[in-house]
C-alpha positions as CSV (number, residue, x, y, z in Angstrom):
1,M,-74.6,9.8,7.6
2,A,-78.3,9.6,8.6
3,G,-78.5,6.9,11.3
4,T,-75.4,5.1,10.0
5,Q,-73.2,3.6,12.6
6,L,-69.9,2.1,11.6
7,N,-69.3,-1.6,12.4
8,V,-66.1,-0.8,14.3
9,L,-67.9,1.8,16.5
10,V,-70.8,-0.5,17.2
11,S,-68.3,-3.1,18.3
12,L,-66.6,-0.6,20.6
13,D,-70.0,0.5,22.1
14,Q,-71.1,-3.0,22.7
15,A,-67.8,-4.5,23.8
16,K,-67.7,-6.3,27.2
17,T,-65.3,-4.9,29.8
18,Q,-61.9,-6.4,28.8
19,W,-58.2,-6.2,29.7
20,Y,-57.6,-3.4,27.2
21,H,-60.1,-1.2,29.1
22,F,-58.1,-1.5,32.3
23,M,-54.8,-1.0,30.5
24,A,-56.2,2.2,29.0
25,I,-57.4,3.4,32.4
26,V,-54.0,2.8,33.9
27,I,-52.1,4.4,31.1
28,A,-54.2,7.5,30.9
29,G,-54.7,7.5,34.7
30,M,-51.0,7.6,35.5
31,G,-50.8,10.8,33.6
32,F,-53.5,12.3,35.9
33,F,-51.7,10.8,38.9
34,T,-48.6,12.7,37.9
35,D,-50.7,15.9,37.0
36,A,-52.2,16.0,40.4
37,Y,-48.8,15.3,42.1
38,D,-47.1,18.1,40.2
39,L,-49.9,20.7,40.5
40,F,-50.6,20.3,44.2
41,C,-47.2,19.4,45.7
42,I,-46.2,23.0,45.4
43,A,-48.8,23.9,48.1
44,L,-46.9,21.6,50.5
45,V,-43.6,23.4,50.1
46,T,-44.4,27.1,49.8
47,K,-44.0,27.7,53.5
48,L,-40.7,26.0,53.4
49,L,-39.6,28.1,50.4
50,G,-40.6,31.2,52.4
51,R,-38.4,30.1,55.3
52,I,-35.4,29.2,53.2
53,Y,-35.3,32.3,51.0
54,Y,-37.2,35.1,52.9
55,T,-36.4,34.6,56.6
56,D,-35.1,37.6,58.5
57,P,-33.5,36.2,61.7
58,T,-34.3,39.5,63.5
59,S,-38.0,39.1,62.9
60,S,-40.3,37.5,65.6
61,T,-41.9,35.3,62.9
62,P,-40.4,32.9,60.3
63,G,-40.0,34.1,56.7
64,S,-42.8,33.7,54.2
65,L,-43.2,34.2,50.5
66,P,-44.1,37.8,49.6
67,P,-47.6,38.2,48.2
68,S,-46.5,38.6,44.6
69,V,-44.1,35.7,44.8
70,S,-46.6,33.4,46.5
71,A,-49.2,34.2,43.8
72,A,-46.6,33.5,41.1
73,V,-45.4,30.2,42.6
74,N,-48.9,28.9,43.2
75,G,-50.4,30.2,40.0
76,V,-47.8,29.9,37.3
77,A,-48.4,26.2,36.6
78,L,-52.1,26.9,36.4
79,C,-51.4,29.5,33.7
80,G,-49.3,27.0,31.8
81,T,-52.0,24.4,32.2
82,L,-54.6,26.7,30.7
83,A,-52.4,27.4,27.7
84,G,-51.6,23.7,27.3
85,Q,-55.3,22.7,27.4
86,L,-56.1,25.0,24.5
87,F,-53.1,24.2,22.4
88,F,-53.0,20.4,22.8
89,G,-56.8,20.1,22.7
90,W,-56.7,21.7,19.3
91,L,-53.7,19.7,18.2
92,G,-55.3,16.4,19.3
93,D,-58.1,17.0,16.8
94,K,-55.7,18.0,14.0
95,L,-52.9,15.4,14.4
96,G,-54.6,12.6,16.3
97,R,-54.8,11.8,20.0
98,K,-51.9,9.4,20.1
99,S,-49.5,11.6,18.1
100,V,-49.6,14.2,20.7
101,Y,-50.0,12.0,23.8
102,G,-46.3,11.1,24.2
103,F,-45.0,14.6,23.8
104,T,-47.0,15.9,26.8
105,L,-45.6,13.2,29.0
106,I,-42.0,14.0,28.0
107,L,-42.6,17.7,28.7
108,M,-43.9,16.9,32.1
109,V,-41.0,14.6,33.0
110,L,-38.3,17.1,31.9
111,C,-39.9,20.1,33.5
112,S,-40.6,18.3,36.8
113,V,-36.9,17.5,37.1
114,A,-36.0,21.0,36.0
115,S,-38.3,22.5,38.7
116,G,-36.5,20.6,41.4
117,L,-33.1,21.7,40.0
118,S,-34.1,25.4,39.9
119,F,-30.7,27.2,40.1
120,G,-29.3,30.5,41.3
121,H,-27.6,32.0,44.3
122,T,-30.4,34.4,45.3
123,A,-34.0,34.1,46.2
124,K,-35.0,36.0,43.1
125,S,-33.1,33.8,40.7
126,V,-34.3,30.5,42.3
127,I,-37.9,31.6,42.3
128,A,-37.7,32.9,38.8
129,T,-36.3,29.6,37.4
130,L,-38.8,27.6,39.5
131,C,-41.7,29.6,38.0
132,F,-40.3,29.3,34.4
133,F,-40.1,25.5,34.6
134,R,-43.4,25.2,36.4
135,F,-45.1,27.1,33.6
136,W,-43.9,24.6,31.0
137,L,-44.7,21.8,33.4
138,G,-48.2,23.1,33.5
139,F,-48.2,23.4,29.7
140,G,-47.6,19.6,29.5
141,I,-50.1,18.8,32.2
142,G,-52.7,20.9,30.3
143,G,-52.3,18.6,27.3
144,D,-53.1,15.5,29.4
145,Y,-56.7,16.8,30.2
146,P,-58.3,16.8,26.7
147,L,-56.2,13.9,25.4
148,S,-56.7,11.5,28.3
149,A,-60.4,12.2,28.5
150,T,-60.9,11.9,24.7
151,I,-58.9,8.7,24.4
152,M,-60.8,7.0,27.2
153,S,-64.2,8.1,26.0
154,E,-63.4,6.9,22.5
155,Y,-62.1,3.5,23.7
156,A,-64.9,2.8,26.2
157,N,-68.2,1.0,25.7
158,K,-71.3,3.0,26.1
159,K,-72.6,1.1,29.2
160,T,-69.6,1.8,31.4
161,R,-68.0,4.7,29.7
162,G,-68.7,7.1,32.5
163,A,-67.0,4.8,35.1
164,F,-64.0,4.4,32.9
165,I,-63.4,8.1,32.3
166,A,-64.1,8.8,36.0
167,A,-61.5,6.1,36.9
168,V,-58.9,7.9,34.9
169,F,-59.7,11.2,36.6
170,A,-59.9,9.5,40.0
171,M,-56.2,8.8,39.8
172,Q,-55.9,12.5,40.6
173,G,-56.9,11.7,44.2
174,F,-54.1,9.2,44.5
175,G,-51.6,11.7,43.0
176,I,-52.6,14.2,45.7
177,L,-52.2,11.6,48.4
178,F,-48.9,10.4,47.0
179,G,-47.6,13.9,47.1
180,T,-48.4,14.2,50.8
181,I,-46.9,10.8,51.5
182,I,-43.7,11.7,49.8
183,A,-43.6,15.0,51.7
184,I,-44.2,13.2,55.0
185,I,-41.4,10.6,54.3
186,V,-38.8,13.1,53.0
187,S,-39.5,15.6,55.8
188,A,-39.5,12.9,58.5
189,A,-36.2,11.6,57.2
190,F,-34.5,15.0,57.1
191,R,-36.1,16.0,60.5
192,N,-34.5,12.9,62.1
193,A,-31.2,13.3,60.3
194,Y,-30.8,17.0,61.0
195,P,-32.7,17.9,64.3
196,A,-33.2,21.6,64.9
197,P,-34.9,23.8,67.5
198,S,-38.0,25.8,66.9
199,Y,-37.9,29.3,65.4
200,A,-38.9,30.8,68.7
201,V,-35.9,29.2,70.4
202,D,-33.3,29.8,67.7
203,P,-34.3,31.6,64.4
204,V,-31.1,30.8,62.6
205,G,-30.7,27.2,63.9
206,S,-34.4,26.3,63.1
207,L,-33.5,26.3,59.4
208,V,-30.8,23.7,58.6
209,P,-28.9,24.1,55.3
210,Q,-30.1,20.6,54.1
211,A,-33.7,21.9,54.1
212,D,-33.0,23.3,50.6
213,Y,-32.9,19.7,49.3
214,V,-36.2,18.7,50.8
215,W,-38.5,20.8,48.5
216,R,-36.4,19.8,45.5
217,V,-36.7,16.1,46.1
218,I,-40.5,16.4,46.6
219,L,-40.9,18.3,43.3
220,M,-38.8,15.9,41.3
221,F,-40.4,12.7,42.7
222,G,-43.4,13.0,40.4
223,T,-41.4,12.2,37.3
224,I,-41.2,8.5,38.3
225,P,-44.8,7.3,37.6
226,A,-45.0,9.4,34.4
227,A,-41.8,8.0,33.0
228,L,-42.9,4.4,33.7
229,T,-46.0,4.8,31.5
230,Y,-44.3,6.4,28.4
231,Y,-43.6,3.1,26.7
232,W,-47.3,2.0,27.0
233,R,-48.6,5.3,25.7
234,M,-46.6,4.8,22.6
235,K,-47.9,1.3,22.2
236,M,-51.6,2.3,22.2
237,P,-53.2,2.5,18.7
238,E,-55.0,5.6,17.6
239,T,-58.6,5.6,18.6
240,A,-61.0,4.2,16.1
241,R,-63.2,7.3,16.2
242,Y,-60.3,9.5,15.1
243,T,-59.2,7.1,12.4
244,A,-62.6,6.5,11.0
245,L,-64.5,9.8,11.5
246,I,-61.6,12.3,11.2
247,A,-58.9,10.6,9.2
248,K,-61.7,8.8,7.2
249,N,-59.8,5.5,7.2
250,T,-62.5,2.9,8.2
251,K,-60.3,0.0,7.1
252,Q,-57.4,1.0,9.4
253,A,-59.9,1.7,12.3
254,A,-61.4,-1.8,11.9
255,A,-57.9,-3.4,11.8
256,D,-56.7,-1.6,14.9
257,M,-59.8,-2.4,16.9
258,S,-59.8,-6.1,15.8
259,K,-56.4,-6.4,17.5
260,V,-57.5,-4.5,20.6
261,L,-60.8,-6.4,21.0
262,Q,-59.4,-9.7,19.8
263,K,-62.3,-10.3,17.4
264,E,-62.8,-9.9,13.7
265,I,-64.5,-6.7,12.7
266,E,-65.8,-6.4,9.2
267,D,-64.8,-3.3,7.2
268,E,-67.7,-1.2,5.8
269,H,-69.2,-1.5,2.4
270,E,-68.1,1.1,-0.1
271,E,-71.4,3.0,0.2
272,V,-71.0,3.4,4.0
273,Q,-67.4,4.5,3.6
274,R,-68.5,7.1,1.1
275,Q,-71.0,8.4,3.6
276,V,-68.4,8.6,6.3
277,V,-65.9,10.5,4.0
278,A,-68.7,12.9,2.9
279,G,-69.9,13.5,6.5
280,D,-70.3,16.8,8.3
281,N,-67.3,19.1,8.2
282,W,-68.6,22.3,9.9
283,G,-66.2,23.8,12.4
284,L,-66.1,25.4,15.8
285,F,-66.9,28.9,14.5
286,S,-70.0,28.0,12.6
287,A,-73.7,28.6,12.9
288,Q,-74.2,24.8,12.9
289,F,-72.0,24.4,16.0
290,V,-73.7,27.2,17.8
291,R,-77.1,25.8,17.1
292,R,-76.2,22.2,18.0
293,H,-73.6,22.7,20.8
294,G,-73.5,26.3,21.8
295,L,-75.4,25.8,25.0
296,H,-73.5,22.7,25.7
297,L,-70.2,24.5,25.5
298,L,-71.5,27.3,27.7
299,A,-72.6,24.7,30.2
300,T,-69.3,22.8,30.3
301,T,-67.1,26.0,30.4
302,S,-69.2,27.8,33.1
303,T,-69.6,24.9,35.4
304,W,-65.9,24.0,35.3
305,F,-64.9,27.6,35.8
306,L,-67.1,28.0,38.9
307,L,-66.1,24.6,40.3
308,D,-62.4,25.3,40.1
309,I,-62.6,28.6,41.8
310,A,-63.7,26.8,45.0
311,F,-61.7,23.5,44.4
312,Y,-58.3,25.1,43.8
313,S,-58.8,27.7,46.5
314,Q,-59.4,24.9,49.0
315,N,-56.5,22.7,47.8
316,L,-53.8,25.3,47.4
317,F,-54.5,27.1,50.7
318,Q,-55.5,24.2,53.0
319,K,-52.4,24.9,55.1
320,D,-53.4,28.5,55.7
321,I,-57.0,27.6,56.7
322,F,-55.7,24.9,59.1
323,T,-53.3,27.3,60.7
324,K,-56.0,30.0,61.1
325,V,-58.3,27.5,63.0
326,G,-55.4,26.2,65.0
327,W,-55.2,22.7,63.6
328,I,-51.5,23.3,62.6
329,P,-49.5,25.2,65.3
330,E,-48.1,28.6,64.8
331,A,-45.0,28.6,62.5
332,K,-42.7,30.1,65.1
333,T,-43.3,27.1,67.4
334,M,-41.7,24.7,64.9
335,N,-38.6,24.4,62.8
336,A,-38.8,24.6,59.0
337,I,-38.9,20.9,58.3
338,E,-41.3,20.1,61.2
339,E,-43.8,22.6,59.7
340,L,-43.7,20.9,56.3
341,F,-44.3,17.5,58.1
342,R,-47.3,18.9,59.9
343,I,-48.8,20.5,56.7
344,A,-48.3,17.3,54.7
345,R,-49.9,15.1,57.5
346,A,-53.0,17.4,57.7
347,Q,-53.4,17.4,53.9
348,A,-52.9,13.6,53.7
349,L,-55.8,13.2,56.1
350,I,-58.1,15.3,54.0
351,A,-57.1,13.5,50.8
352,L,-57.6,10.0,52.4
353,C,-60.9,10.8,54.1
354,G,-62.6,13.2,51.7
355,T,-60.9,13.5,48.3
356,I,-60.2,9.9,47.3
357,P,-63.6,8.4,48.5
358,G,-65.4,11.1,46.5
359,Y,-63.7,10.2,43.3
360,W,-64.5,6.5,43.7
361,F,-68.1,7.1,44.6
362,T,-68.4,8.7,41.2
363,V,-66.8,5.8,39.5
364,A,-69.2,3.4,41.2
365,L,-72.4,5.4,40.6
366,I,-72.0,7.6,37.5
367,D,-73.5,5.1,35.1
368,I,-76.4,4.5,37.5
369,M,-77.2,8.0,38.7
370,G,-76.0,9.8,35.5
371,R,-73.7,12.8,35.1
372,F,-76.4,15.5,35.5
373,W,-77.7,14.4,38.9
374,I,-74.2,13.8,40.4
375,Q,-73.1,17.2,39.3
376,L,-76.2,18.9,40.6
377,M,-76.0,17.1,43.9
378,G,-72.3,17.9,44.3
379,F,-72.7,21.6,43.8
380,L,-75.6,21.8,46.2
381,M,-73.8,19.9,48.9
382,M,-70.7,21.9,48.5
383,T,-72.8,25.1,48.9
384,V,-74.4,23.6,52.1
385,F,-71.1,22.7,53.7
386,M,-69.4,26.0,52.8
387,I,-72.3,27.8,54.5
388,A,-72.0,25.4,57.5
389,L,-68.4,26.4,57.8
390,A,-68.9,30.1,57.3
391,V,-71.9,31.0,59.4
392,P,-70.5,29.7,62.8
393,Y,-66.9,30.4,61.8
394,E,-65.9,31.8,65.2
395,H,-67.2,28.6,66.7
396,W,-64.9,26.4,64.6
397,T,-61.8,28.5,65.6
398,H,-62.0,27.3,69.3
399,P,-59.7,24.3,70.0
400,A,-62.6,22.1,71.1
401,H,-64.3,22.4,67.8
402,H,-61.4,21.9,65.4
403,T,-62.3,18.3,64.6
404,G,-65.8,19.4,63.5
405,F,-64.3,22.0,61.2
406,V,-62.0,19.4,59.6
407,V,-64.9,17.0,59.1
408,L,-67.1,19.6,57.4
409,Y,-64.1,20.8,55.4
410,G,-63.4,17.2,54.3
411,L,-67.0,16.8,53.2
412,T,-66.7,19.7,50.8
413,F,-63.9,17.8,49.1
414,F,-65.9,14.6,49.1
415,F,-68.8,16.2,47.3
416,A,-66.6,18.1,45.0
417,N,-65.2,14.8,43.8
418,F,-68.4,12.9,44.1
419,G,-69.8,15.7,42.0
420,P,-68.7,18.5,39.7
421,N,-64.9,17.9,39.9
422,S,-65.4,14.6,38.2
423,T,-68.4,15.3,36.0
424,T,-67.0,18.5,34.5
425,F,-64.1,16.3,33.2
426,I,-66.3,13.6,31.9
427,V,-69.1,15.4,30.1
428,P,-67.1,17.4,27.5
429,A,-65.4,14.2,26.4
430,E,-68.8,12.8,25.4
431,I,-71.2,15.4,24.0
432,F,-69.2,17.0,21.2
433,P,-68.5,15.5,17.7
434,A,-65.3,13.6,17.2
435,R,-63.5,16.2,15.0
436,L,-64.1,18.8,17.8
437,R,-64.1,16.7,20.9
438,S,-60.5,17.3,22.0
439,T,-60.7,21.0,21.2
440,C,-64.0,21.5,23.1
441,H,-62.7,19.5,26.0
442,G,-59.6,21.7,26.0
443,I,-61.7,24.9,25.9
444,S,-63.9,23.6,28.8
445,A,-60.8,22.6,30.8
446,A,-59.1,25.9,30.1
447,A,-62.2,27.7,31.5
448,G,-61.7,25.6,34.6
449,K,-58.1,26.6,34.9
450,A,-59.2,30.2,34.5
451,G,-61.4,29.6,37.6
452,A,-58.4,28.0,39.3
453,I,-56.3,31.1,38.7
454,V,-59.1,33.3,40.1
455,G,-59.2,31.0,43.1
456,A,-55.4,30.8,43.5
457,F,-54.8,34.5,43.2
458,G,-58.1,35.8,44.6
459,F,-58.4,33.6,47.7
460,L,-54.8,34.4,48.7
461,Y,-55.7,38.1,49.0
462,A,-59.4,37.9,49.9
463,A,-58.8,35.5,52.9
464,Q,-56.5,38.0,54.7
465,D,-57.8,39.2,58.0
466,P,-59.3,42.7,57.6
467,K,-57.6,43.8,60.8
468,K,-54.4,41.7,61.0
469,P,-53.3,40.7,57.5
470,D,-50.2,38.6,57.0
471,H,-46.9,40.5,56.5
472,G,-46.9,42.2,53.1
473,Y,-50.6,41.7,52.4
474,S,-53.4,44.2,52.3
475,P,-56.4,43.7,54.5
476,G,-58.9,41.3,52.9
477,I,-62.4,40.1,53.7
478,G,-61.3,37.3,56.0
479,I,-61.7,33.5,55.8
480,R,-65.3,33.6,56.9
481,N,-66.4,36.0,54.1
482,A,-64.2,34.2,51.6
483,L,-66.1,31.0,52.4
484,F,-69.4,32.8,51.8
485,V,-68.1,33.9,48.3
486,L,-67.1,30.3,47.5
487,A,-70.6,29.1,48.6
488,G,-72.0,31.6,46.2
489,T,-69.9,30.3,43.3
490,N,-71.0,26.8,44.1
491,L,-74.7,27.9,44.1
492,L,-74.2,29.5,40.7
493,G,-72.6,26.3,39.5
494,T,-75.8,24.5,40.5
495,V,-77.8,26.9,38.3
496,M,-75.5,26.5,35.3
497,T,-75.7,22.7,35.7
498,L,-79.3,22.8,34.5
499,L,-77.8,23.4,30.9
500,V,-75.7,20.2,31.1
501,P,-77.2,17.3,28.9
502,E,-77.3,13.7,30.2
503,S,-75.1,11.4,28.2
504,K,-75.5,8.2,30.3
505,G,-75.9,5.0,28.2
506,K,-75.7,6.6,24.8
507,S,-73.1,6.1,22.0
508,L,-70.9,9.1,21.4
509,E,-72.3,9.5,17.9
510,E,-75.9,9.5,19.3
511,I,-75.0,12.2,21.9
512,S,-73.2,14.5,19.4
513,K,-75.7,13.7,16.6
514,E,-72.8,12.8,14.2
515,N,-75.0,10.1,12.7
516,V,-77.9,12.5,12.1
517,D,-78.4,14.6,9.0
518,E,-78.4,18.4,9.3
519,E,-82.1,18.6,8.5
520,A,-82.9,16.1,11.2
521,A,-80.7,17.7,13.9
């Protein structure tokens, strides 16, 4: 297909920003809104779960999830997400993006409801069913990553493609914020309806029976935005790049995009159609792929892996860090629902001031600065702020300096999102050929979730105080040293970013060399 570009793909690349672009952003973005809500809302309720199911009234401190249970509750959805990214990424290239897109949403809705309805009469049975359904919830969420990114990249024009994909991913920030808002509203309502003393005053009375409904309502609430977008997902036509380049049906691709763009697109001449049908067919496990895209895949997998170690460690265990530096009071000074309210309020502030602005800075600047420079800058700044938190850590633990700690901590989130957390999602959707795009994005995303699992499990144990670990935990290296480790992973991410190609302003076929002969590649 030496230099040949199909009319329908040229039309897409050169299309002005239209209503269908915004519809695609909303449809794909609401999936990510739900993904973020479902993945991160568990961090809000884990302390409440510990109080409900593991409190010993004779103890001087409220109950908390045992180490193995906490690791399972926080990490099981990430394991499911990793598996879903690989499976649905592969399936999206085999069956088509649209064919699989609705199924992932149905799975998310059903398992989100089922997670909130986790049944049983003992702590063991409730936690076991919760983990079972959250694994399959994560499996559905995993499918959303490669499919949403691929669909948006293949619908977008080349001038603003980065901003469109970034806007889809930016909905993750609103999902995180929405989770904290729902937790604040639900906990405030139950706190006012069922007032209770602190644990220090009355260990039994501090946990009202109705608290068991609180975490269930919060987990189930994420189904609403996902269910609302199902109809529109099913109305979207298959992407022209899948139809033309993989299904080899240029006529159908032109017809579909003529409706979407509301303009007549001429079908190709027979000779061009013949070239498309006879195009490259080498696969993922081939010498051609290794030569053309081997370093690209190494770059996308390694940077996403390193980024998610830090990003998920910070997100899932914000509450523990805030407690350690005194921004959230000691658990025994609050009742169970009050503690949830305080945790949600603290995390809402971080989401509002650091997380969400970072996403939208990327949307605004990615097609100006480019993917490479934003990712490089983000990793570097995360490294700087992690070190700024770690070196004078004892300074930040004093009450007078808590605000400074929170500001610097919020800046690490800002530069994660105005940086590698956004670009690691965007780049794999652009640099690989159409027939392997969803698969390679799924592999890259799965590498990220492997990093998230390392962060979720590793930080839980590593951050324990070496002299006074939490009940049931072995001594760790402490928060300060854990922050140094995270700074190191960010610095390594900066180095691996040097392998990431710049895709700003180019057509997908130009980036992936799909319109270049093997000899010319």
